[in-house]
N, C-alpha and C positions, 0 to 999 in steps of 0.2 A: 181494268174493268173486267176483262175475261181472263181468268187464271187457268181454267181447265176446259178444254174444248173436246167434245165427243164427235167423232166422224164415223157414222155408220157406212160400212162398205160391204159389197157382196161379190167382189171380184170382177165386176163388169166395168167397161169403159165409161158407161153412163155414171156409175157411182163415183168413179175416180175423177170425173170432171170437176169435183169440188176441191181437189188438192191444191191448185194454184191459189184459190181463195183462202184455204186453210193456211198456206204458207204466208200470204200477205198479212193476214190477221195475226198469226203467231209471231212474225218478225217485228211487226210494228206496234203491238199493243201490250207487251209485257206478259205474254202468256207463259205459264210455267209448264203445263202439261197438255199434251195432245194424246187422246186415246182413239186408236182405230178399233172399231167394234164390228165384229161379224156375227150375225145371228144365224144359227143353223136351225131351221125348222125341223122338228122331229119327223122322221119317216113313219107313216102309219101303214100297217099292213092291210091290204084289201082282202075281202072275203068274197068268194064267188059261190056259185051253186054247188060246187063240189068240195067246198071247204076253203081254207086259207091258201092264198097264193104264196105267201111267205111265212116261214116259221118265225118264232120269237128270236131265235138265234140269227136268222137272216136280217131281221129288223135291227137287232143290236149291231150286227156287222156293218150294215149300211149307215147307221147313225155314227158309228165310230169312224168309218171312212170319211163321211162328210165333215165331221169335226176335225179330223186330221188334215184334210184338204184345206179347210178354213184357216187352221193354225199355220200351215205351211205358207199359204198366200199372205197372211198378215206378217209373218216373220220375214219374208222376202221384202215386203213393202217397208217395214220398219228399218230393215238393214240398209235400204237404198234411200231413205228419207232422213234428211238432217236439217233441223232448224236450230241455229246457234242459240244456246241458252235454254232450249226447250227440251224437256224429257218426252220422248215418244214411246208409248207403250201400246200393246195390243191385248184385246180380250175377245174370247169366243164364248158366246152364251147360247143355250139351247132354249127355243121357245118360239112364240109368235113374234114376227119381226117388229111391228109397231109397238106392241106392249113391252117387249124386252128392251127396246131402245129407250122408251120413256121411263121404265123402271130403273134401268141402269143409270140414267142421268139423275134421277131423283135420289137414288141411294148412294151415289158416289161423288157428290159435290161438283157436278158438272155445271158450268156457267153458261155454255152455249153449245147447241147442236148445229152442225153444218151438214146438210143432206141434199143430195141431188134429186131432181124431179123431172119427169117427162113433160110436165105442164099440160097433161090431158084435162079435158073438161067434158061435161055433158055425158052422153051415153058411154063413150069409151072409158071414162073414169069410173062410171058405175059398173061396167062389165069387168074391167081389169083391176079396179080398186087402186088405191094409192097409199102406199106405206108412208110416204112423205106427208101426205095430208093427214093421216091418222096420227102420226107423230106430232105434227103441228097442233092438232086438237087435244092431244092427251099429255103432252110434256108440260112440266112445271117450270121450264126455263126457256129463254128465247131460242127460236129456231130460225136459222138462215137457210132458206131453200134456194138452191142454185139450179136454174133451168139448164138442162143439157144442151150443148151446141147442136143446132140442126132441128130443134123442136119447133114446130109450127104453132104460133100463138092461136088460141081458140077462146071462145066464149063459153 
């Protein structure tokens, strides 16, 4: 049923709490491909009363370093993750997290997105936002949201 699974990760323990679920589904459901995706949000230079705090070159360097760090993180994860009969690959994209995840799934034949969530609700969700919630609402494929261990249920 699911041939290609997309797993958005950001390097955090919270995001990685989905990995046991990915493994179970990949091993038991005939999955062919798992894609670990890291979205790097572009660094935007601030401007103060005296002018820009960062030059265009500074901004480009920061964006390059962030992308390289994401690629290194995913490369290590792929190296240590093995699901028999499943091809594991990694992708780094630049953009807004929720939009980039939904776009990637739509354009690359993804059948399922598995993403972690804090499980926030109410004011904290409004203040902090929820990438997982925005992915759920904008993706054109099924989304499995995994609540991170230790999260307190709320209404």
